[in-house]
NUKEDREN-202782 format. One record per residue (C-alpha): residue in three letters; x, y, z. Coordinates in pm, 1 decimal, decimal comma, m for minus. Layout:
BEGIN
ALA / X / Y / Z
...
END
This chain:
BEGIN
UNK / 4509,9 / m3241,4 / m839,9
UNK / 4259,9 / m3416,1 / m1054,8
UNK / 3935,5 / m3516,6 / m860,0
UNK / 3854,6 / m3905,2 / m852,4
UNK / 3556,5 / m3927,2 / m1078,1
UNK / 3348,1 / m4172,3 / m1285,7
UNK / 3242,5 / m4118,3 / m1642,8
UNK / 2964,8 / m4293,9 / m1824,3
UNK / 2756,7 / m4257,2 / m2144,8
UNK / 2839,1 / m4157,1 / m2487,8
UNK / 3159,2 / m3917,2 / m2494,1
UNK / 2966,1 / m3722,4 / m2780,4
UNK / 2638,3 / m3666,9 / m2567,0
UNK / 2563,5 / m3362,6 / m2372,3
UNK / 2759,6 / m3360,3 / m2041,2
UNK / 2582,2 / m3385,6 / m1699,4
UNK / 2785,9 / m3316,3 / m1383,4
UNK / 2654,2 / m3489,8 / m1075,6
UNK / 2783,8 / m3301,3 / m745,3
UNK / 2725,0 / m3498,6 / m423,7
UNK / 2585,5 / m3384,1 / m75,9
UNK / 2849,2 / m3290,4 / 196,8
UNK / 2735,1 / m3613,8 / 387,5
UNK / 2787,4 / m3838,6 / 80,7
UNK / 3025,4 / m3886,9 / m201,6
UNK / 2987,1 / m3981,9 / m577,2
UNK / 2820,8 / m4316,0 / m479,2
UNK / 2503,1 / m4118,8 / m378,1
UNK / 2426,1 / m4117,6 / m760,3
UNK / 2463,7 / m4511,3 / m807,3
UNK / 2095,9 / m4540,3 / m833,8
UNK / 2071,6 / m4258,4 / m1117,8
UNK / 2381,8 / m4256,4 / m1300,9
UNK / 2353,7 / m4580,9 / m1532,3
UNK / 2003,6 / m4462,0 / m1671,9
UNK / 2139,0 / m4107,2 / m1706,5
UNK / 2435,3 / m4239,9 / m1908,3
UNK / 2203,9 / m4329,0 / m2197,2
UNK / 2120,3 / m3983,8 / m2308,6
UNK / 2402,5 / m3784,1 / m2141,8
UNK / 2767,8 / m3819,6 / m2081,9
UNK / 2751,1 / m3847,2 / m1681,9
UNK / 3041,2 / m3723,6 / m1483,0
UNK / 3038,5 / m3777,0 / m1109,5
UNK / 3353,4 / m3659,6 / m908,4
UNK / 3421,3 / m3686,4 / m525,8
UNK / 3510,5 / m3345,2 / m417,0
UNK / 3809,8 / m3307,2 / m194,1
UNK / 3787,3 / m3466,7 / 140,3
UNK / 3494,3 / m3695,1 / 34,2
UNK / 3507,3 / m4059,5 / m104,5
UNK / 3841,9 / m4124,3 / m278,5
UNK / 3953,3 / m3755,1 / m326,8
UNK / 4208,1 / m3666,2 / m56,9
UNK / 4214,8 / m3362,2 / 140,3
UNK / 4568,0 / m3234,3 / 117,7
UNK / 4743,8 / m3065,0 / 416,2
UNK / 4954,2 / m2765,5 / 382,8
UNK / 4893,1 / m2746,0 / 2,3
UNK / 4831,3 / m2439,9 / m207,5
UNK / 4490,0 / m2275,3 / m181,0
UNK / 4195,6 / m2431,3 / m397,6
UNK / 3827,5 / m2383,8 / m455,6
UNK / 3571,3 / m2641,5 / m529,8
UNK / 3477,3 / m2456,2 / m842,5
UNK / 3834,2 / m2439,7 / m958,9
UNK / 3867,1 / m2809,0 / m924,2
UNK / 3549,1 / m2869,9 / m1127,9
UNK / 3664,9 / m2634,9 / m1394,3
UNK / 3985,6 / m2811,9 / m1414,5
UNK / 3820,6 / m3157,6 / m1437,1
UNK / 3614,3 / m3040,2 / m1731,8
UNK / 3906,5 / m2919,8 / m1898,2
UNK / 4066,7 / m3268,8 / m1844,2
UNK / 3783,7 / m3440,9 / m1991,1
UNK / 3734,4 / m3211,2 / m2282,4
UNK / 3416,6 / m3087,0 / m2186,6
UNK / 3303,1 / m2737,7 / m2266,8
UNK / 3003,6 / m2716,8 / m2065,9
UNK / 2763,7 / m2927,1 / m1851,7
UNK / 2434,7 / m2934,4 / m1700,7
UNK / 2507,9 / m2939,3 / m1332,7
UNK / 2299,5 / m3150,5 / m1077,7
UNK / 2403,9 / m3054,9 / m732,4
UNK / 2250,0 / m3196,3 / m400,4
UNK / 2289,5 / m3010,4 / m69,1
UNK / 2632,5 / m2876,2 / m36,2
UNK / 2685,1 / m2995,7 / m398,1
UNK / 2402,1 / m2761,3 / m496,0
UNK / 2620,3 / m2451,0 / m319,6
UNK / 2910,0 / m2580,5 / m509,6
UNK / 2722,0 / m2585,5 / m825,1
UNK / 2621,7 / m2221,5 / m767,3
UNK / 2984,1 / m2138,6 / m706,5
UNK / 3099,0 / m2309,5 / m1050,6
UNK / 2817,2 / m2097,3 / m1206,2
UNK / 2938,8 / m1766,7 / m1055,2
UNK / 3305,7 / m1835,6 / m1086,5
UNK / 3307,4 / m2009,7 / m1425,7
UNK / 2963,0 / m1924,3 / m1608,1
UNK / 3070,3 / m2053,2 / m1951,2
UNK / 3115,5 / m2396,6 / m1802,6
UNK / 2744,2 / m2424,3 / m1690,4
UNK / 2452,2 / m2440,5 / m1935,7
UNK / 2182,3 / m2564,4 / m1677,5
UNK / 2139,4 / m2599,3 / m1299,1
UNK / 1932,1 / m2852,0 / m1113,1
UNK / 1961,6 / m2807,1 / m745,0
UNK / 1825,9 / m3070,7 / m504,8
UNK / 1770,2 / m2915,3 / m169,8
UNK / 2077,2 / m2688,0 / m200,6
UNK / 2268,2 / m2500,6 / 60,6
UNK / 2310,8 / m2141,6 / m28,5
UNK / 2472,5 / m1821,3 / 77,9
UNK / 2253,4 / m1550,5 / 256,5
UNK / 2019,5 / m1761,2 / 462,9
UNK / 2032,9 / m1722,1 / 839,8
UNK / 2072,0 / m2028,8 / 1077,4
UNK / 1764,3 / m2150,0 / 1252,1
UNK / 1713,1 / m2302,2 / 1600,1
UNK / 1709,4 / m2654,8 / 1441,4
UNK / 2027,7 / m2590,7 / 1237,0
UNK / 2205,5 / m2449,9 / 1532,5
UNK / 2090,8 / m2748,1 / 1729,7
UNK / 2205,4 / m3005,1 / 1474,1
UNK / 2561,2 / m2825,6 / 1446,1
UNK / 2608,0 / m2836,1 / 1820,8
UNK / 2527,4 / m3201,7 / 1862,5
UNK / 2742,8 / m3308,1 / 1585,7
UNK / 3008,4 / m3098,0 / 1715,5
UNK / 2966,7 / m3240,9 / 2064,0
UNK / 2983,7 / m3591,6 / 1927,9
UNK / 3302,9 / m3540,6 / 1713,5
UNK / 3466,5 / m3389,9 / 2001,4
UNK / 3385,1 / m3664,0 / 2216,7
UNK / 3531,8 / m3908,9 / 1969,9
UNK / 3199,0 / m4070,0 / 1897,4
UNK / 3215,6 / m4072,1 / 1513,3
UNK / 2952,6 / m4345,7 / 1503,5
UNK / 2710,2 / m4131,1 / 1696,6
UNK / 2776,7 / m3844,3 / 1450,9
UNK / 2697,8 / m4081,2 / 1164,8
UNK / 2366,8 / m4183,2 / 1324,9
UNK / 2273,4 / m3818,8 / 1373,5
UNK / 2345,0 / m3718,8 / 1012,9
UNK / 2164,4 / m4037,1 / 867,4
UNK / 1850,9 / m3965,5 / 1096,4
UNK / 1854,5 / m3591,4 / 1023,7
UNK / 1896,3 / m3581,4 / 647,3
UNK / 1697,1 / m3883,3 / 514,7
UNK / 1333,5 / m3847,3 / 477,5
UNK / 1046,7 / m4092,6 / 565,2
UNK / 1079,2 / m4269,8 / 220,4
UNK / 1426,1 / m4388,8 / 281,2
UNK / 1480,2 / m4752,6 / 307,3
UNK / 1737,1 / m4942,5 / 510,0
UNK / 1975,2 / m4963,3 / 218,3
UNK / 1967,8 / m4591,7 / 154,8
UNK / 2028,3 / m4537,1 / 532,5
UNK / 2328,9 / m4789,8 / 520,5
UNK / 2483,5 / m4634,5 / 202,8
UNK / 2450,3 / m4280,0 / 365,5
UNK / 2621,9 / m4424,3 / 687,9
UNK / 2903,4 / m4563,4 / 481,8
UNK / 2968,5 / m4240,8 / 272,0
UNK / 2934,5 / m4015,5 / 597,0
UNK / 3178,9 / m4237,9 / 795,9
UNK / 3435,4 / m4221,3 / 534,5
UNK / 3401,1 / m3834,6 / 506,7
UNK / 3450,4 / m3815,4 / 872,1
UNK / 3759,2 / m4024,7 / 861,4
UNK / 3915,6 / m3836,2 / 577,0
UNK / 3839,2 / m3501,9 / 718,5
UNK / 3926,8 / m3569,1 / 1076,2
UNK / 4264,1 / m3733,3 / 968,7
UNK / 4359,9 / m3428,9 / 762,8
UNK / 4252,9 / m3182,6 / 1060,6
UNK / 4478,0 / m3394,3 / 1283,2
UNK / 4746,4 / m3374,5 / 1042,1
UNK / 4730,2 / m3007,3 / 996,5
UNK / 4720,8 / m2963,2 / 1378,8
UNK / 5047,5 / m3166,7 / 1416,1
UNK / 5211,9 / m2972,7 / 1147,3
UNK / 5100,5 / m2635,8 / 1280,9
UNK / 4912,4 / m2524,4 / 946,4
UNK / 4571,1 / m2431,2 / 898,6
UNK / 4301,9 / m2701,1 / 868,1
UNK / 4258,4 / m2785,9 / 502,6
UNK / 3956,3 / m2681,0 / 306,7
UNK / 3845,8 / m2475,4 / 4,8
UNK / 3866,7 / m2109,5 / m22,9
UNK / 3545,5 / m1931,8 / m43,8
UNK / 3385,1 / m1836,8 / m381,8
UNK / 3138,5 / m1532,3 / m389,1
UNK / 2799,6 / m1655,6 / m521,8
UNK / 2591,2 / m1367,1 / m699,5
UNK / 2259,4 / m1555,6 / m732,1
UNK / 2093,8 / m1254,2 / m938,0
UNK / 2398,6 / m1290,8 / m1196,2
UNK / 2331,3 / m1654,3 / m1285,3
UNK / 2148,0 / m1660,2 / m1616,6
UNK / 2106,6 / m2036,8 / m1701,0
UNK / 1788,0 / m2245,9 / m1676,0
UNK / 1760,0 / m2330,0 / m1313,4
UNK / 1541,2 / m2576,6 / m1151,8
UNK / 1525,0 / m2621,1 / m769,7
UNK / 1381,0 / m2891,8 / m557,6
UNK / 1274,2 / m2856,9 / m206,8
UNK / 1193,1 / m3129,0 / 15,8
UNK / 888,8 / m3094,0 / 233,0
UNK / 1032,3 / m3283,3 / 512,8
UNK / 1371,4 / m3108,9 / 498,2
UNK / 1507,7 / m2893,6 / 771,9
UNK / 1350,2 / m2547,7 / 790,7
UNK / 1676,0 / m2362,5 / 705,1
UNK / 1739,8 / m2585,0 / 390,8
UNK / 1385,8 / m2517,7 / 271,7
UNK / 1449,3 / m2159,5 / 316,2
UNK / 1766,3 / m2199,3 / 112,9
UNK / 1590,7 / m2368,7 / m166,8
UNK / 1319,9 / m2103,8 / m184,2
UNK / 1580,2 / m1819,8 / m163,9
UNK / 1778,6 / m1950,8 / m464,4
UNK / 1454,3 / m2005,8 / m656,8
UNK / 1332,3 / m1651,1 / m587,5
UNK / 1667,1 / m1483,1 / m662,8
UNK / 1808,0 / m1657,8 / m960,1
UNK / 1625,8 / m1501,3 / m1256,9
UNK / 1364,6 / m1732,2 / m1413,6
UNK / 1432,4 / m2022,1 / m1176,6
UNK / 1160,5 / m2273,6 / m1115,4
UNK / 1084,9 / m2434,3 / m780,1
UNK / 939,3 / m2769,3 / m716,8
UNK / 838,7 / m2881,5 / m355,8
UNK / 833,4 / m3281,9 / m329,8
UNK / 578,5 / m3351,4 / m58,8
UNK / 736,7 / m3688,9 / 4,3
UNK / 1114,4 / m3577,5 / 23,4
UNK / 1354,8 / m3517,3 / 304,1
UNK / 1702,1 / m3343,8 / 231,7
UNK / 1832,0 / m3615,9 / m13,6
UNK / 1559,9 / m3727,2 / m240,7
UNK / 1824,6 / m3884,2 / m475,2
UNK / 1875,4 / m4142,4 / m209,4
UNK / 1510,7 / m4182,0 / m81,1
UNK / 1333,8 / m4241,2 / m401,3
UNK / 1596,4 / m4276,3 / m683,1
UNK / 1335,6 / m4403,4 / m947,9
UNK / 1094,9 / m4085,8 / m877,1
UNK / 1427,6 / m3856,4 / m908,4
UNK / 1535,1 / m4021,0 / m1229,3
UNK / 1219,4 / m3941,8 / m1392,5
UNK / 1236,5 / m3591,0 / m1269,0
UNK / 1592,5 / m3544,4 / m1392,6
UNK / 1530,2 / m3689,7 / m1729,2
UNK / 1225,4 / m3457,3 / m1763,9
UNK / 1427,5 / m3158,7 / m1663,0
UNK / 1744,8 / m3235,7 / m1842,8
UNK / 1559,9 / m3320,9 / m2169,0
UNK / 1373,2 / m2986,9 / m2140,2
UNK / 1037,2 / m3166,4 / m2149,7
UNK / 775,0 / m2876,6 / m2046,9
UNK / 502,6 / m3129,1 / m1969,2
UNK / 620,1 / m3314,0 / m1653,8
UNK / 865,4 / m3164,4 / m1417,0
UNK / 777,8 / m3371,8 / m1111,7
UNK / 748,5 / m3760,8 / m1047,7
END
C-alpha cells in the first residue's frame, strides 16, 4: 500500500521527509511544513495505523522502512534528509539501516531508539496507559499522553492538536486489534528492523528535550554517542515534542541544520 502523504515545495528541490511521533500523525508538522516547502520538497506521510493510513488486518508482513522506501520510489525521490520525532526518529534510524542509500541526513527530535533500558517512569507510563485502555477509557489515555509528552511551553492549541491526533491513532489501532482478534489472526503491526547505529554514516543531528522523560533523554544521548560523528543539542525549554511546543524555534533550528549552516544549530 502507498502511505497517505502530503507533498509541498519545488519538485526539483532537495527532499525532506518528515516522520511523525507515535502519538501523532502528519498534522504535527503543520506549523513547519509550509515554510520548509520554500527551500525543500517536503514529504510528510502517515505511517500505517496513524492519521489516514489504515492498519490492514491479516495482510502481508511489512516494515515502516519498506513503506517509506516505496513511497520515495513512487515520488521519484532518490534520497532525502529525514526528520523524525520520537517513534518517527526510530523509524528514521530503521530506514537509514535498511535502505542507507535513501537517507542523506538525519535530524532526530527526541528519538526512541533500540538498546536503551526502560526506567521506572517509562514503566509507570506504560502500565497506566494499558490500564486505561483495558478499561475502555480512551479519553483518559489521550489525556495521559498529552500531559506526559508535551513540555511546559506547549499552548492550549498544541495540546488540543495532540489530543485529536492521539485519539485518532487509538481509534484506528484499537479497531484493527479488535478485527484481528475476531478473525483469529495476529494483531497487525510492522515487522522489526534491526538498527545498527554504529553503521549509520550520514550527518546526524540529535535533539534532547530537558523536560523529556528520563528514558527518552537516554535514547537521545545513546544515539548521539553511537552514530559516528553525530551532534547532540539539548533544548532546555523542550519536552518530548518540541515541534509542537515551539514550532517557530524548531523551524529556525531545522532550517539551520538542513541548510548546513555551521553558525547556529539551536534557536
